[in-house]
C-alpha positions in Angstrom: 0.1 0.0 0.0 1.4 3.4 -0.9 2.1 5.9 1.8 -0.5 8.8 2.1 0.8 12.1 0.8 1.5 14.6 3.5 0.3 18.2 2.8 2.0 21.2 4.2 0.1 23.9 6.0 0.7 26.1 3.1 -0.8 23.5 0.7 -3.9 23.2 2.9 -4.4 27.0 2.9 -4.1 27.2 -0.8 -6.5 24.3 -1.4 -9.1 26.0 0.8 -8.6 29.4 -1.0 -8.8 27.7 -4.4 -12.0 25.8 -3.6 -13.5 28.8 -1.9 -12.9 31.0 -5.0 -10.6 33.2 -3.1 -7.5 32.8 -5.3 -9.1 34.1 -8.5 -12.5 35.7 -8.9 -14.6 33.6 -11.2 -17.4 34.6 -13.7 -20.2 32.6 -12.1 -23.8 33.5 -11.5 -24.8 33.9 -7.9 -26.7 30.6 -8.0 -23.7 28.7 -9.5 -21.5 30.1 -6.8 -23.8 29.2 -4.0 -24.0 25.6 -5.4 -20.2 25.4 -5.6 -19.6 26.9 -2.1 -22.2 24.6 -0.4 -23.6 27.1 1.9 -23.3 30.8 2.9 -24.0 31.6 6.5 -26.8 34.1 6.6 -27.9 35.1 10.1 -26.4 38.5 9.2 -28.3 39.4 5.9 -25.5 41.2 4.1 -22.9 38.5 4.7 -23.8 36.2 1.7 -23.6 39.2 -0.6 -20.2 40.3 0.7 -19.0 36.7 0.5 -19.9 36.5 -3.2 -18.5 40.0 -3.8 -15.1 38.6 -2.6 -15.3 35.7 -4.9 -17.1 36.6 -8.2 -16.1 38.7 -11.1 -18.7 41.3 -11.8 -21.0 40.5 -8.8 -23.9 42.8 -8.1 -26.3 42.8 -5.2 -29.2 42.3 -7.5 -27.7 39.0 -8.8 -28.2 37.2 -5.6 -31.5 38.9 -4.9 -32.9 37.6 -8.2 -31.8 34.1 -7.3 -33.8 34.3 -4.1 -36.8 35.7 -5.7 -36.8 33.1 -8.3 -36.3 30.3 -5.7 -33.0 29.0 -7.2 -31.4 29.9 -3.9 -33.2 29.4 -0.6 -32.5 30.6 2.9 -33.1 28.0 5.7 -32.0 26.7 9.1 -29.6 23.8 8.3 -26.0 22.6 9.4 -25.3 23.6 13.0 -28.9 24.8 13.4 -27.7 28.0 11.7 -29.2 30.1 8.9 -27.7 29.5 5.5 -28.2 30.2 1.9 -28.0 27.2 -0.3 -28.9 26.3 -3.8 -32.5 25.0 -4.2 -31.4 21.8 -5.9 -29.2 21.0 -3.0 -31.7 21.8 -0.2 -33.6 18.6 -0.1 -30.4 16.4 0.5 -29.0 18.9 3.0 -32.4 19.2 4.9 -32.7 15.3 5.0 -29.2 15.1 6.4 -29.6 17.8 9.0 -33.1 16.9 10.1 -32.2 13.4 11.1 -29.9 15.0 13.7 -32.2 17.8 14.5 -35.1 15.5 15.3 -33.0 13.7 17.8 -32.0 17.0 19.4 -35.7 18.0 19.4 -36.8 14.8 21.2 -34.0 15.3 23.7 -35.2 18.8 24.5 -38.8 17.8 24.9 -38.8 14.1 25.6 -42.4 14.1 26.8 -43.4 14.8 23.1 -41.2 12.1 21.5 -44.1 9.6 21.0 -46.3 12.3 19.6 -43.6 13.7 17.2 -45.0 12.1 14.0 -48.4 13.3 14.7 -47.3 16.8 15.6 -45.1 17.1 12.5 -48.1 16.0 10.3 -50.2 18.7 11.7 -47.5 21.4 11.3 -46.8 20.0 7.9 -50.4 20.8 6.8 -50.3 24.2 8.4 -47.0 25.2 6.8 -48.0 24.5 3.2 -48.6 28.2 3.0 -46.2 30.9 4.4 -46.7 31.6 8.2 -45.1 34.4 10.4 -43.2 33.3 13.3 -45.8 34.6 15.6 -48.4 32.5 13.8 -46.2 29.4 13.9 -45.6 29.7 17.6 -49.3 30.1 18.2 -50.0 27.0 16.2 -47.4 24.9 17.9 -48.6 26.2 21.3 -52.1 24.9 20.3 -50.7 21.5 19.4 -48.5 20.9 22.4 -50.1 22.8 25.2 -47.8 23.3 28.2 -45.2 20.7 27.1 -43.1 23.4 25.7 -42.4 26.4 27.9 -39.9 28.5 26.1 -41.4 30.7 23.4 -38.2 30.2 21.3 -38.6 26.3 21.4 -42.1 26.7 20.0 -40.5 27.9 16.7 -37.5 25.5 17.0 -39.8 22.6 17.4 -41.2 23.2 13.8 -37.8 23.9 12.4 -36.4 20.8 13.9 -39.3 18.7 12.4 -39.8 19.8 8.9 -37.8 21.2 5.8 -38.8 24.9 6.1 -37.5 27.9 4.1 -37.7 31.6 4.6 -40.0 33.7 2.5 -38.9 36.8 0.6 -38.1 39.5 1.7 -36.0 37.5 4.2 -32.5 37.0 2.7 -32.5 40.2 0.7 -29.7 42.7 1.1 -29.9 44.4 4.6 -33.2 42.8 5.2 -33.7 42.2 9.0 -36.4 41.6 11.4 -39.5 39.3 11.5 -39.8 36.6 8.8 -42.2 33.9 7.5 -41.6 30.2 6.9 -43.1 27.7 4.5 -42.8 24.0 3.8 -40.6 23.0 0.9 -42.7 20.5 -0.9 -39.8 18.9 -2.8 -38.0 17.7 0.4 -38.8 14.8 2.4 -40.9 16.0 5.4 -41.1 12.7 7.3 -38.3 10.9 9.0 -36.7 8.8 6.2 -33.6 6.9 6.9 -32.8 6.3 3.2 -33.3 10.1 2.3 -31.1 11.0 5.4 -28.3 8.6 4.3 -28.3 9.8 0.8 -28.5 13.4 1.9 -25.5 12.9 4.2 -23.4 11.5 1.3 -24.3 14.6 -0.8 -23.5 16.9 2.0 -20.1 15.3 2.7 -19.2 15.2 -0.9 -20.0 18.8 -1.4 -18.2 19.7 1.8 -15.0 18.1 0.7 -15.4 19.8 -2.8 -15.6 23.2 -1.2 -13.5 22.9 2.0 -11.3 19.8 1.6 -9.0 18.2 2.3 -10.5 17.8 5.7 -10.4 15.7 8.9 -13.5 13.8 10.3 -13.5 16.4 13.0 -13.7 19.2 10.4 -16.7 17.4 8.9 -18.3 17.1 12.3 -17.7 20.8 13.1 -19.3 22.0 9.9 -22.3 19.7 9.8 -22.9 19.2 13.5 -23.7 15.6 12.7 -22.7 12.7 14.7 -19.9 10.3 13.4 -22.3 7.3 13.2 -24.1 9.3 10.5 -20.9 10.9 8.9 -18.7 7.8 8.7 -20.9 5.6 6.4 -21.3 8.6 4.1 -17.6 9.2 4.0 -17.0 5.5 3.3 -19.4 5.5 0.5 -17.4 8.2 -1.3 -14.1 6.1 -1.2 -12.2 9.3 -0.4 -8.6 10.0 -1.1 -6.6 9.7 2.2 -3.9 12.3 3.0 -2.1 13.5 6.1 -1.3 17.0 7.3 2.0 18.1 8.8 1.0 16.9 12.3 0.1 13.4 11.1 -3.7 13.8 11.2 -5.6 11.9 8.6 -7.3 14.0 5.9 -10.0 13.0 3.5 -10.6 14.4 0.0 -12.4 13.7 -3.2 -10.4 11.4 -5.4 -9.9 13.8 -8.3 -10.0 17.0 -6.4 -7.2 19.4 -7.5 -4.5 20.6 -5.1 -2.8 23.9 -6.1 1.0 24.5 -6.2 2.7 25.9 -3.1 4.1 28.9 -5.2 0.6 30.4 -5.7 0.3 34.0 -4.3 -3.1 34.6 -2.7 -4.5 38.1 -3.3 -5.9 40.4 -0.6 -9.6 39.6 0.1 -12.3 41.2 2.4 -14.6 38.6 4.0 -17.9 39.2 5.9 -18.9 38.3 9.3 -19.2 34.5 9.7 -17.6 33.8 6.3 -17.5 30.0 5.7 -13.9 30.0 4.7 -13.0 31.1 8.2 -15.3 29.0 10.4 -16.0 25.7 8.5 -13.1 23.5 10.1 -12.5 22.3 13.6 -8.9 23.4 13.1 -9.1 26.8 11.5 -5.4 27.6 11.5 -5.2 27.0 7.7 -6.7 30.4 7.3 -7.0 31.9 10.9 -3.7 32.1 12.8 -4.2 30.6 16.3 -3.2 33.8 18.0 -6.0 35.9 16.4 -8.8 33.4 17.1 -10.1 35.1 20.2 -10.1 38.6 18.5 -11.9 37.4 15.4 -14.5 35.4 17.4 -14.8 38.0 20.0 -18.2 39.6 19.4 -21.5 39.1 21.2 -23.3 35.8 20.7 -20.2 34.2 19.4 -20.1 36.6 16.4 -17.3 36.0 14.0 -15.9 39.4 12.8 -15.5 40.5 9.3 -11.9 39.9 8.3 -9.5 40.5 5.6 -6.8 38.2 4.2 -3.2 38.9 3.3 -1.3 36.0 1.7 -4.1 33.7 2.4 -4.3 34.3 6.2 -6.5 36.5 8.4 -4.5 39.7 8.9 -7.0 41.9 10.4 -10.7 42.8 10.9 -12.7 45.5 9.3 -15.8 47.7 9.9 -17.7 50.1 7.7 -19.2 53.4 8.7 -21.0 56.0 6.7 -21.6 59.6 8.0 -22.4 62.8 6.2 -21.8 61.3 2.7 -18.4 59.9 3.7 -18.0 56.1 3.7 -15.1 54.9 5.8 -13.6 51.4 6.0 -11.6 51.0 9.2 -9.1 48.2 9.3 -7.6 46.9 12.5 -4.3 45.2 11.6 -3.6 42.1 13.6 -0.1 41.7 11.9 2.6 44.1 11.0 1.4 44.0 7.4 -0.2 47.5 6.7 0.5 48.1 3.0 0.0 44.7 1.5 -0.2 44.9 -2.4 -3.8 45.3 -3.5 -5.2 46.3 0.0 -6.2 49.8 -1.1 -7.7 48.6 -4.3 -9.8 45.9 -2.5 -10.9 48.2 0.1 -12.2 50.7 -2.4 -13.9 48.0 -4.3 -15.7 46.9 -1.1 -16.7 50.5 -0.2 -18.1 50.9 -3.7 -20.5 48.0 -2.9 -21.3 49.1 0.6 -21.8 52.8 -0.1 -22.5 53.4 -3.7 -23.8 56.9 -3.3 -21.1 58.2 -0.9 -19.5 61.4 -1.9 -16.2 60.3 -0.6 -14.7 56.9 0.4 -11.9 56.6 2.9 -9.6 53.9 4.3 -8.4 54.1 7.9 -5.7 51.7 9.4 -5.5 51.0 13.1 -3.7 48.6 15.2 
């Protein structure tokens, strides 16, 4: 048996950047990019737009909004119980994989309802065939379960952990916040189905490796929040390529997935809050230096700051402010790199998206 190839830290960084479209901007549509990237974290509405702006040539806000309005991209609670944008074609598989785990978590939180779960899911399924506001859904769940659920938030979670639900427009549009409505996705399996869950898990693992690999089992578990007894059969079904990293940990990858050359020079890129490239591994050091982790994940509610990359690594965080017609991008450098080639150009490109009508756009560097 041949010895597994060992990848250097640099090779892992470049592989991630290449698969995340962060080495070269690509002329893809918004929907094509979302399909390739698996999922864009979306609890902060502008984040998916900024993520695509960093990755696509000629991206405009309206590109993604049109995909959402047409239904080719959907917003839903999926992996890790977190809001994502995913391609509509991928949603049934990802939902089947996630809901298998979510239903177990649901029954663990309200065990007294476990025996009634199929009956309750059926009633909610009928109710959610048309869009319902979150207030309406909480009220309906309360009517079904009585006092068995005490927390108002769990009334909503119970439905989301039971059925393949998607957000209704305008949720997901640029800078759209606040209350939202949910509706059942009829093309996804809405009942517990082991075969659909198994096939969905294979699809999710395959797509994860294509977008984030090579990766460890622990990375897969961190991204999906699925248990190993669900992940391992899916991984085996793919007959993955086996590699190791510089610390001897086993990595998995798709058999024909390309690996870039170590001499690639990554460009400066500005990433949004919760960008998938930063958070989608258990060991994030391929892109986030260990010494910066607490700063980048230092906001309230576990918020992951908006960052910028220099030579493929997080080199700082950024914030945007607009006042009296002046748009300012403030960069807090975490390294000594303050004048990286392309930094000013990328900053101005980002400001043009964030503040198209500003009379002046400025860049401020701090430490």
